[in-house]
C-alpha positions as CSV (number, residue, x, y, z in Angstrom):
1,M,-8.6,-13.0,-36.5
2,V,-6.3,-14.7,-39.0
3,T,-4.3,-12.6,-41.6
4,Q,-3.1,-14.5,-44.7
5,V,0.3,-13.7,-45.9
6,P,3.2,-15.0,-47.8
7,T,6.5,-16.1,-46.1
8,T,8.6,-13.3,-47.2
9,A,5.7,-10.8,-45.6
10,V,6.2,-11.8,-42.1
11,T,9.3,-9.7,-41.5
12,A,7.8,-6.4,-43.0
13,F,4.6,-7.2,-41.2
14,I,6.4,-7.4,-37.8
15,T,8.5,-4.2,-38.4
16,W,5.0,-2.0,-39.1
17,Q,4.0,-3.2,-36.0
18,F,6.7,-2.3,-34.1
19,L,6.9,1.0,-35.9
20,R,3.2,1.5,-34.7
21,T,3.4,0.8,-31.1
22,T,6.6,2.4,-30.4
23,I,5.5,6.0,-31.8
24,L,2.2,5.8,-30.0
25,K,2.0,8.7,-27.1
26,K,1.4,7.3,-23.8
27,K,-2.1,6.6,-22.9
28,I,-3.6,8.6,-20.0
29,M,-5.1,7.1,-16.8
30,V,-8.5,5.5,-17.8
31,M,-11.4,4.6,-15.4
32,T,-11.3,0.7,-15.2
33,Q,-14.1,-1.1,-14.0
34,Y,-12.4,-2.0,-10.5
35,G,-11.2,1.8,-10.7
36,I,-14.6,2.9,-10.7
37,K,-15.9,0.6,-8.2
38,Y,-12.9,1.4,-5.7
39,A,-13.8,5.5,-6.0
40,V,-17.5,4.6,-5.3
41,H,-16.3,2.7,-2.3
42,I,-14.3,5.7,-1.3
43,M,-16.8,8.2,-1.6
44,T,-19.3,5.8,0.4
45,A,-17.1,5.7,3.5
46,H,-16.3,9.3,3.4
47,F,-19.8,10.9,2.3
48,G,-22.4,8.0,2.4
49,N,-24.7,6.4,0.2
50,L,-26.6,9.0,-1.4
51,V,-23.5,11.4,-2.4
52,A,-21.6,8.1,-3.7
53,K,-24.7,7.1,-5.7
54,V,-24.4,10.4,-7.5
55,C,-20.8,10.3,-7.8
56,E,-21.0,6.5,-9.4
57,T,-23.5,7.8,-12.0
58,L,-21.2,10.8,-13.4
59,L,-18.4,8.2,-13.3
60,R,-20.1,5.4,-15.6
61,K,-22.1,7.8,-17.9
62,G,-19.9,10.8,-18.0
63,P,-20.7,14.5,-17.8
64,L,-24.5,14.9,-17.0
65,T,-26.8,17.7,-16.7
66,L,-28.7,18.5,-13.6
67,R,-32.0,17.3,-15.0
68,L,-30.4,14.0,-16.7
69,L,-28.5,13.4,-12.9
70,I,-31.6,13.0,-11.2
71,R,-33.6,11.0,-14.1
72,F,-30.5,8.3,-13.9
73,T,-30.0,8.3,-10.0
74,E,-34.0,8.3,-9.2
75,L,-33.1,10.8,-6.3
76,T,-34.9,14.1,-5.2
77,P,-33.7,17.0,-6.8
78,S,-32.9,18.3,-3.0
79,Q,-31.0,14.9,-2.6
80,V,-28.9,15.4,-5.8
81,N,-28.2,19.0,-5.3
82,N,-26.7,18.8,-2.0
83,S,-24.5,15.7,-3.3
84,L,-23.2,17.9,-6.1
85,L,-22.5,20.8,-3.6
86,I,-20.5,18.5,-1.3
87,L,-18.3,16.7,-4.3
88,I,-17.6,20.3,-5.7
89,Q,-16.7,21.6,-2.1
90,H,-14.3,18.5,-2.1
91,N,-12.8,18.8,-5.4
92,C,-14.5,15.3,-6.6
93,V,-16.5,17.0,-9.4
94,Q,-16.0,20.0,-11.8
95,A,-19.2,22.3,-13.5
96,F,-18.6,23.6,-16.8
97,T,-20.8,25.4,-19.7
98,D,-20.9,23.3,-22.6
99,V,-21.5,25.2,-25.5
100,T,-23.2,23.4,-28.6
101,E,-23.7,24.9,-31.9
102,G,-27.6,25.4,-33.1
103,E,-29.1,23.6,-35.6
104,F,-30.8,25.3,-38.9
105,G,-28.9,28.6,-37.9
106,D,-30.0,28.9,-34.6
107,A,-27.8,30.5,-31.7
108,P,-25.6,28.5,-29.9
109,K,-27.0,26.4,-26.8
110,D,-25.1,26.0,-23.8
111,D,-25.9,23.5,-20.8
112,T,-24.2,23.3,-17.1
113,Q,-22.6,19.9,-16.7
114,Y,-20.9,18.2,-14.3
115,L,-18.1,15.9,-14.6
116,A,-16.4,13.4,-12.0
117,L,-12.8,13.9,-11.4
118,F,-11.7,10.3,-11.1
119,S,-8.1,11.0,-10.2
120,N,-9.0,13.6,-7.3
121,I,-11.2,11.0,-5.8
122,L,-8.0,8.4,-5.7
123,H,-5.9,11.2,-4.2
124,R,-8.2,11.2,-1.0
125,M,-6.5,8.1,0.1
126,R,-3.3,9.5,-0.3
127,F,-3.8,12.7,1.8
128,S,-1.2,11.0,4.6
129,K,1.2,11.0,2.3
130,F,0.7,14.5,1.1
131,L,1.0,15.5,4.8
132,A,4.0,13.6,5.3
133,I,5.7,15.5,2.2
134,A,4.6,18.8,3.4
135,S,6.1,18.2,6.7
136,Q,9.6,17.2,5.0
137,K,9.6,20.1,2.8
138,L,8.5,22.6,5.2
139,G,10.7,21.6,8.3
140,Q,8.2,20.1,10.7
141,D,5.9,23.7,10.7
142,K,3.3,22.9,13.1
143,N,0.9,25.5,11.6
144,C,1.5,24.8,7.9
145,Q,0.5,21.1,8.6
146,E,-2.5,22.0,10.6
147,L,-3.7,24.7,7.7
148,L,-3.0,21.8,5.0
149,E,-4.6,19.4,6.8
150,G,-8.0,21.6,7.1
151,L,-7.9,21.8,3.5
152,L,-7.4,18.4,3.2
153,Q,-10.3,17.9,5.2
154,N,-12.7,20.4,4.3
155,G,-11.9,20.7,0.5
156,R,-11.8,24.2,0.1
157,L,-11.5,27.2,2.5
158,S,-11.2,31.1,2.9
159,M,-9.0,33.1,4.5
160,E,-11.8,33.8,7.0
161,Q,-12.7,29.9,7.7
162,M,-8.9,29.3,8.1
163,V,-8.5,31.7,10.8
164,E,-12.0,30.5,12.7
165,R,-10.2,27.3,12.4
166,A,-7.0,28.3,13.8
167,E,-8.8,29.8,16.7
168,S,-11.0,26.6,17.6
169,S,-7.6,24.9,18.1
170,G,-6.1,27.8,20.0
171,R,-2.6,26.6,19.2
172,A,-1.5,30.0,17.6
173,G,1.0,31.1,20.8
174,N,1.5,34.8,21.3
175,R,1.3,35.9,17.9
176,P,-2.2,36.8,16.6
177,I,-3.8,34.3,14.8
178,P,-4.8,35.8,11.4
179,D,-1.0,36.8,11.3
180,V,0.1,33.2,11.8
181,V,-2.8,31.9,9.1
182,H,-1.3,34.5,6.8
183,D,2.4,33.4,7.0
184,S,1.3,29.8,6.8
185,L,-0.5,30.3,3.7
186,F,2.3,32.2,2.1
187,K,4.6,29.3,3.0
188,L,2.6,26.8,1.3
189,L,1.7,28.9,-1.7
190,N,5.6,29.4,-2.2
191,A,6.1,25.5,-2.3
192,H,3.0,24.9,-4.5
193,F,1.4,23.0,-2.0
194,V,-1.9,25.2,-1.9
195,E,-3.3,27.0,-4.9
196,R,-6.1,29.0,-5.5
197,C,-9.8,27.3,-6.5
198,P,-10.3,27.1,-10.2
199,A,-12.8,28.8,-11.9
200,P,-16.4,27.3,-10.7
201,E,-18.1,27.0,-13.9
202,P,-15.6,27.8,-17.1
203,T,-17.1,27.8,-20.7
204,L,-16.0,24.9,-23.0
205,S,-16.8,25.8,-26.9
206,P,-17.2,23.3,-29.5
207,K,-13.5,22.1,-30.1
208,V,-12.5,22.8,-33.7
209,E,-10.6,19.8,-35.5
210,E,-7.3,21.4,-37.4
211,Q,-6.8,19.9,-40.6
212,P,-3.2,18.7,-40.1
213,P,-0.5,19.1,-42.9
214,P,-0.1,16.2,-45.6
215,R,2.3,13.7,-44.1
216,K,5.0,11.6,-46.0
217,R,4.3,7.9,-46.2
218,G,6.8,5.8,-44.4
219,A,7.5,5.3,-40.4
220,K,6.4,8.9,-39.6
221,A,2.9,8.5,-40.7
222,A,2.2,6.2,-37.6
223,K,1.8,9.4,-35.7
224,I,-1.6,9.4,-36.7
225,F,-2.6,7.1,-33.7
226,E,-1.8,10.0,-31.2
227,V,-4.3,9.9,-28.1
228,P,-6.5,12.9,-28.4
229,E,-6.8,15.0,-25.3
230,T,-9.5,14.2,-23.0
231,L,-12.6,16.1,-21.8
232,E,-11.1,15.8,-18.3
233,Q,-7.8,17.5,-19.5
234,R,-9.5,20.3,-21.2
235,L,-12.0,21.1,-18.4
236,I,-8.8,21.2,-16.0
237,E,-6.8,23.4,-18.2
238,A,-9.6,25.8,-18.8
239,A,-10.7,26.1,-15.2
240,R,-7.1,26.6,-13.8
241,P,-6.3,30.0,-13.1
242,V,-3.0,31.6,-14.8
243,E,0.1,30.8,-13.4
244,V,0.7,34.2,-11.7
245,L,-2.2,34.1,-9.9
246,R,-2.6,30.7,-8.7
247,F,-0.1,30.6,-6.1
248,S,-0.3,34.2,-5.2
249,M,-2.1,35.7,-2.4
250,G,-3.5,38.7,-4.5
251,D,-5.1,40.7,-1.8
252,T,-4.2,44.1,-3.3
253,N,-6.2,44.4,-6.3
254,P,-9.0,41.8,-6.5
255,E,-10.5,43.6,-9.5
256,A,-7.7,43.2,-11.7
257,E,-7.3,39.6,-10.5
258,K,-10.9,38.7,-11.2
259,S,-10.7,39.8,-14.7
260,E,-7.2,37.9,-15.2
261,H,-8.1,35.0,-13.7
262,Y,-10.9,34.3,-15.7
263,S,-9.8,35.6,-18.9
264,Q,-8.0,33.0,-20.8
265,I,-10.8,30.6,-20.3
266,S,-11.2,28.6,-24.1
267,G,-9.2,31.1,-25.8
268,Q,-11.7,33.8,-25.4
269,K,-12.4,36.5,-22.7
270,R,-15.4,36.2,-20.2
271,K,-17.4,39.0,-19.8
272,H,-18.1,40.9,-16.7
273,D,-21.7,39.2,-15.9
274,E,-19.5,35.9,-16.1
275,L,-17.3,37.0,-13.5
276,E,-20.2,38.0,-11.1
277,I,-21.7,34.6,-11.5
278,A,-18.3,33.0,-11.2
279,Q,-17.8,35.0,-8.0
280,D,-21.1,34.4,-6.2
281,S,-20.9,30.5,-7.1
282,G,-17.5,30.2,-5.5
283,H,-18.5,31.9,-2.2
284,A,-21.0,34.1,-0.6
285,D,-18.9,36.8,0.3
286,G,-16.7,37.0,-3.0
287,A,-13.4,36.0,-0.8
288,I,-11.0,33.7,-2.6
289,L,-11.2,30.0,-2.0
290,W,-8.0,27.7,-1.6
291,R,-7.6,24.3,-1.9
292,A,-4.6,21.7,-1.7
293,N,-2.6,21.3,-4.9
294,Y,-2.8,17.7,-5.6
295,D,-0.7,18.1,-8.5
296,E,2.6,19.1,-6.8
297,F,2.1,16.3,-4.4
298,I,2.0,13.9,-7.1
299,R,5.1,15.6,-8.6
300,C,7.0,14.9,-5.5
301,L,5.4,11.1,-5.0
302,R,6.7,10.7,-8.7
303,H,10.2,12.3,-8.3
304,K,10.7,10.0,-5.3
305,A,9.6,6.8,-7.4
306,C,12.1,7.8,-10.1
307,V,15.0,8.4,-7.3
308,E,14.0,4.9,-5.5
309,H,14.2,3.2,-9.0
310,V,17.7,4.7,-9.7
311,R,19.0,3.7,-6.3
312,S,18.1,0.0,-7.0
313,Q,20.8,0.4,-10.5
314,F,23.0,2.8,-9.3
315,D,25.1,3.8,-6.4
316,D,24.5,6.8,-4.0
317,G,26.3,9.2,-6.4
318,V,23.8,8.8,-9.2
319,V,21.1,8.9,-6.9
320,N,22.3,12.3,-5.5
321,V,22.7,13.8,-9.0
322,L,19.3,12.8,-10.2
323,S,17.9,14.2,-6.6
324,A,19.5,17.3,-6.8
325,F,18.5,17.9,-10.7
326,L,14.9,16.9,-9.9
327,E,15.2,19.7,-6.8
328,A,16.7,22.4,-9.4
329,T,14.3,21.8,-12.2
330,R,11.1,21.0,-9.9
331,S,9.6,24.7,-10.5
332,S,10.0,24.8,-14.1
333,E,7.9,21.8,-14.7
334,K,4.6,22.6,-16.3
335,I,2.5,19.6,-15.9
336,V,3.0,16.7,-13.5
337,K,4.0,13.8,-15.9
338,T,7.2,15.8,-17.3
339,E,8.6,13.5,-19.7
340,I,12.0,15.5,-20.0
341,T,13.4,18.0,-17.5
342,V,14.4,21.1,-18.7
343,P,18.0,21.6,-19.5
344,L,20.6,22.5,-16.9
345,S,24.3,23.3,-17.2
346,L,27.0,21.4,-15.5
347,D,27.9,24.4,-13.2
348,N,24.3,24.5,-12.4
349,I,24.0,20.8,-11.6
350,Y,27.2,20.7,-9.5
351,E,26.0,23.7,-7.4
352,E,22.7,22.1,-6.6
353,V,24.7,18.8,-5.5
354,M,27.0,20.6,-3.3
355,K,24.2,21.8,-1.0
356,N,23.9,18.3,0.7
357,E,26.4,16.6,2.9
358,V,26.9,13.7,0.5
359,G,27.3,15.9,-2.6
360,R,30.1,17.8,-1.1
361,S,32.4,14.7,-1.4
362,M,31.8,14.3,-5.0
363,T,33.7,15.8,-7.9
364,L,33.1,17.5,-11.1
365,D,34.3,14.3,-12.9
366,R,31.8,12.0,-10.5
367,V,29.3,14.3,-11.4
368,E,29.7,13.8,-15.2
369,A,29.8,10.2,-15.0
370,S,26.6,10.1,-12.8
371,L,24.9,12.3,-15.5
372,A,26.4,9.8,-18.0
373,A,24.7,6.8,-16.2
374,L,21.5,8.5,-16.4
375,G,21.6,8.6,-20.0
376,C,22.2,12.3,-20.3
377,P,23.9,13.4,-23.4
378,G,27.5,15.2,-22.9
379,M,26.8,18.4,-24.3
380,D,26.5,21.9,-23.0
381,D,23.2,21.3,-21.3
382,Y,22.0,18.4,-19.5
383,K,18.5,16.7,-19.5
384,I,16.8,13.9,-18.0
385,N,14.6,11.5,-19.5
386,L,12.1,10.9,-16.8
387,R,9.9,9.1,-19.0
388,R,12.2,6.5,-19.5
389,I,12.8,6.0,-15.8
390,V,9.3,5.9,-15.0
391,E,8.6,3.2,-17.8
392,Q,11.5,1.0,-16.6
393,A,10.3,1.0,-13.5
394,Q,6.7,-0.2,-14.1
395,T,8.4,-2.6,-16.5
396,D,10.1,-4.0,-13.7
397,E,7.1,-4.0,-11.7
398,V,5.2,-6.1,-14.1
399,E,8.2,-8.4,-14.7
400,S,8.2,-8.9,-10.8
401,I,4.4,-10.1,-11.1
402,V,4.8,-12.5,-13.7
403,L,7.8,-14.1,-11.7
404,K,5.7,-14.5,-8.6
405,R,2.8,-15.5,-10.7
406,Y,3.6,-17.7,-13.5
407,G,6.9,-18.9,-12.5
408,R,10.7,-18.2,-14.0
409,D,10.3,-19.4,-17.4
410,A,7.4,-17.4,-18.1
411,Y,9.4,-14.5,-16.7
412,R,12.4,-15.1,-19.2
413,M,10.0,-15.2,-22.0
414,F,8.2,-12.2,-20.8
415,R,11.2,-10.5,-20.1
416,F,12.6,-11.0,-23.8
417,L,9.4,-10.2,-25.2
418,S,9.5,-6.9,-23.5
419,K,13.1,-6.0,-24.3
420,T,12.5,-6.8,-27.8
421,G,9.2,-4.7,-28.4
422,G,8.1,-6.2,-31.4
423,L,6.0,-9.4,-32.5
424,V,8.1,-12.6,-32.3
425,E,7.4,-16.2,-33.3
426,T,7.0,-19.1,-30.4
427,E,9.9,-20.9,-31.5
428,K,12.2,-18.0,-31.8
429,I,10.9,-17.1,-28.3
430,S,11.3,-20.6,-26.7
431,D,15.0,-20.5,-28.2
432,S,15.9,-17.4,-26.8
433,S,14.7,-17.7,-23.4
434,F,15.7,-21.4,-23.2
435,V,12.3,-22.7,-22.4
436,D,11.2,-26.2,-23.5
437,K,9.6,-26.0,-26.9
438,N,6.4,-28.1,-25.5
439,E,6.1,-26.1,-22.8
440,A,6.5,-22.3,-24.2
441,P,2.8,-22.5,-26.4
442,K,1.6,-23.3,-23.1
443,I,3.0,-20.5,-20.8
444,L,2.3,-17.7,-23.7
445,Y,-1.0,-18.9,-23.7
446,R,-1.9,-18.4,-20.1
447,L,-0.2,-15.0,-20.3
448,W,-2.4,-14.0,-23.1
449,K,-5.2,-15.4,-21.7
450,D,-4.8,-13.2,-18.5
451,E,-4.0,-10.5,-20.9
452,Y,-0.3,-9.9,-20.3
453,L,0.6,-10.8,-23.7
454,Y,-0.9,-9.6,-27.3
455,M,-0.9,-12.6,-29.9
456,E,-1.0,-12.2,-33.6
457,K,-2.4,-14.9,-35.9
458,V,-0.6,-15.2,-39.3
459,A,-1.4,-17.7,-42.0
460,I,1.3,-18.2,-44.1
461,T,0.7,-19.9,-47.7
462,V,4.2,-20.1,-49.0
463,P,5.6,-22.9,-49.3
464,R,2.9,-24.8,-47.5
465,H,-0.2,-23.6,-45.6
466,S,0.4,-23.2,-41.8
467,L,-0.5,-21.1,-39.0
468,C,2.3,-18.8,-37.3
469,L,1.6,-17.3,-33.6
470,L,3.1,-14.1,-33.2
471,W,3.9,-12.4,-29.6
472,R,4.4,-9.2,-28.2
473,V,4.2,-7.4,-25.0
474,D,1.1,-4.3,-25.6
475,R,3.1,-2.3,-22.7
476,Y,0.3,0.3,-22.4
477,N,-2.9,-1.8,-22.6
478,L,-0.7,-4.2,-20.1
479,W,0.0,-1.3,-17.7
480,E,-3.5,-0.5,-17.9
481,H,-4.5,-3.9,-17.0
482,V,-2.2,-4.1,-14.2
483,L,-3.7,-1.0,-12.9
484,D,-7.0,-2.7,-12.8
485,E,-5.7,-5.3,-11.1
486,M,-4.0,-3.0,-8.6
487,Y,-7.7,-1.2,-8.1
488,H,-9.1,-4.7,-7.5
489,A,-6.4,-5.4,-4.9
490,S,-7.1,-2.0,-3.1
491,L,-10.6,-2.4,-3.0
492,N,-10.3,-5.8,-1.3
493,L,-7.9,-4.6,1.1
494,Q,-10.5,-1.8,2.4
495,L,-13.7,-4.4,2.2
496,R,-11.3,-6.5,4.4
497,L,-10.4,-3.7,6.8
498,A,-14.2,-2.5,7.1
499,H,-15.0,-6.4,7.6
500,E,-12.6,-6.4,10.4
501,I,-13.4,-3.5,12.0
502,E,-17.0,-4.6,11.9
503,E,-16.2,-8.0,13.4
504,N,-13.9,-6.7,15.9
505,K,-16.9,-4.3,17.4
506,E,-19.3,-7.5,17.2
507,V,-16.9,-9.2,19.1
508,N,-16.1,-6.2,21.8
509,M,-19.9,-5.7,22.2
510,Q,-20.3,-9.7,23.1
511,K,-17.6,-9.3,25.4
512,I,-19.2,-6.5,27.1
513,H,-22.6,-8.2,27.5
514,L,-20.9,-11.0,28.7
515,F,-19.0,-9.1,31.3
516,R,-22.2,-7.3,32.4
517,K,-24.0,-10.6,32.6
518,M,-21.6,-12.1,34.7
519,F,-21.2,-8.9,36.9
520,V,-25.1,-9.1,37.6
521,S,-25.1,-12.5,38.4
522,R,-22.4,-12.2,40.8
523,V,-23.9,-9.3,42.8
524,G,-27.4,-11.4,42.9
525,I,-25.2,-14.1,44.4
526,R,-23.9,-11.7,47.0
527,Q,-27.4,-9.9,47.6
528,V,-28.9,-13.7,48.3
529,R,-26.2,-14.3,50.8
530,H,-26.0,-10.7,52.6
531,P,-29.3,-9.2,52.4
532,K,-29.0,-6.9,54.8
533,S,-25.4,-5.6,54.1
534,N,-26.3,-3.3,50.9
535,P,-29.8,-3.4,50.4
536,L,-29.2,-0.3,47.4
537,F,-26.5,-2.1,45.7
538,G,-28.5,-4.0,43.5
539,T,-30.7,-1.2,42.5
540,S,-27.9,1.1,41.9
541,V,-26.3,-1.6,39.1
């Protein structure tokens, strides 16, 4: 699309685009095409083709009722029901009741629908990392590791099922097995590695669009481009138990727990009969079901990525301060992708730093200098901008991809545009990155063609008619594109691994067949040479 503007308006146009893009909120992870293919491959490898087909239909078409799911998959009702039970058991699908307003004064209609949880499907490939994190945090506690491994393998378990699993393994030692399981579950709950299962079928009422107050014209008006909350986010929030019960054993007053567990769903209290339905669908005997808390493991991996990125730029003192800060504020983070940590005083930070051997050698002045290096304002309380660290790490990763794939000239131009943040003319990019003016448009075009850059064509009418190309790095769309490439690469690796395993099986079978053939032929030769030495040997073979 070509926009005709006078020469004097180019600067204003660039400024408006910059303000519009910089105030946009960070987009959530979307299901790209290769992301869906990768998720379907995971489901096929873990649960077979039927379950994978049901899951793929939900991923591609969104939430569906049971009737529509049977229609789109062309499977029998029994096959679809069994597949949904498996997916719900392993936390890959969430059921919910969708309430829609009736037409022409009719009563509201409610339908049970099923939504595939894309993130939870991908988390299945991170189970080994989750176990490693728990082992590190809990000090090599074998009982906790086995309990967590059982939850990861089976999806959801009750206390009785955990005890039965521990009895089958027979590794409890001299202590009673129920006590060992109870203590292990208590440790995992305190570490937030295990949580109570969400409501089996929360109710989602129609979302009421609130009329925002009138905004002033200017730069602040760009906030109208905020990304709305997705259905998956609303559903997870509605099904999640309240924070007090989420990580509580809760075996003292079950009636109070049930009423409080499902009280605040979609802003209104649930009725008693809905509690009974939820209890029956959760477990046959009404027992509490437990599952691994993926959010806590992802939070730990996110903190680890932030620490490793800071390690590549600063000394061990800054790394130690950041690690201590994250450890002190981890329990206060309400969401996984926390942008800014809760404030901490300098005394609290220093107290946390002194808990490890490296921190004991640091002075208070050095801790303050490390906080300044992390970009914390020097006030009474300190906050760390985790979003800035994550974005910088993502930018560095993409820049390294550009360097390896397109060369150093493309890397310099891409880095210049990334730091500028706005639309820049081709000539200015060439001059600032010291790239030949004849080669710069070709390189920029390659980057644009591969979706690494955004291009805007501006037709200039004064003093003469000409076409000006403006370039910029659209970070969020770029990261989505790179994420899709990562899904593609992961899928190819999985397919390659499966092919290698199958090929090795065929080679081994051929070797075994050849060995048997050679063995039988040698036995036959021996029987011909010595027919009376061992008459039963040939038949025994």
